[in-house]
C-alpha positions in Angstrom: 7.1 -31.2 6.4 3.3 -31.6 6.2 1.0 -29.2 4.5 0.1 -27.6 7.9 1.9 -24.7 9.4 2.5 -24.4 13.1 2.7 -21.2 15.0 6.5 -20.9 14.8 6.6 -21.2 11.0 7.6 -18.0 9.2 5.1 -16.8 6.6 6.6 -14.4 4.2 4.6 -11.4 2.9 3.5 -12.6 -0.5 2.7 -16.2 0.7 -0.7 -15.5 2.3 -3.8 -13.9 0.8 -4.8 -10.6 2.4 -7.7 -11.1 4.7 -10.3 -8.5 3.7 -14.0 -8.5 3.4 -14.5 -6.8 0.1 -13.2 -7.2 -3.5 -12.7 -3.9 -5.3 -12.3 -4.0 -9.1 -8.6 -3.6 -10.2 -9.5 -0.5 -12.2 -10.9 1.2 -9.0 -7.8 0.2 -7.0 -5.5 1.7 -9.7 -7.5 4.9 -9.8 -7.4 5.2 -6.0 -3.7 4.5 -6.0 -3.2 7.3 -8.5 -5.3 9.7 -6.5 -3.7 8.9 -3.1 -0.2 8.8 -4.6 -0.5 12.6 -5.3 -0.7 13.1 -1.5 2.3 11.2 -0.3 6.0 10.8 -1.2 6.0 7.1 -0.3 5.4 4.8 -3.2 2.0 3.2 -2.8 1.2 -0.3 -3.8 -2.2 -1.6 -5.0 -2.6 -3.2 -1.6 -2.1 0.2 0.1 -4.8 1.7 -2.2 -7.1 -1.3 -1.5 -6.7 -0.8 2.2 -7.4 3.0 1.8 -10.6 2.1 -0.1 -11.6 -0.3 2.6 -11.0 2.3 5.3 -13.0 4.9 3.4 -15.9 2.5 2.8 -15.9 1.6 6.5 -15.9 5.2 7.5 -18.9 6.0 5.4 -20.6 2.8 6.5 -20.3 4.0 10.2 -21.6 7.5 9.3 -24.6 5.9 7.6 -25.3 3.6 10.6 -25.1 6.6 12.9 -27.5 8.6 10.7 -30.0 5.7 10.6 -29.8 5.2 14.3 -30.3 8.9 15.0 -33.3 9.1 12.6 -34.8 6.0 14.2 -34.3 7.6 17.6 -36.0 10.8 16.5 -38.9 8.9 15.0 -39.3 6.9 18.2 -39.2 10.2 20.3 -41.9 11.8 18.1 -44.0 8.6 18.4 -43.6 8.5 22.1 -44.5 12.2 22.4 -47.6 11.8 20.2 -48.8 8.8 22.3 -48.2 10.8 25.6 -50.4 13.6 24.3 -53.4 11.3 23.6 
């Protein structure tokens, strides 16, 4: 077998690195796991906690983007109105 894997090769769960965009410090992941564990009966892993942190970060990133877009739109509206009055 060569070093390449074809589409039909089975990749077992610990064989591949998770594909995520951000690296959270282990201490933060552990703390998040402790916090989230209190809210579920299922045993959470550090990967579960990392994904939850990723989701929370993404959620707040979207809220921030919406807020910036709204503020920009409001500034543009006020600018357009001020130009129309002159």
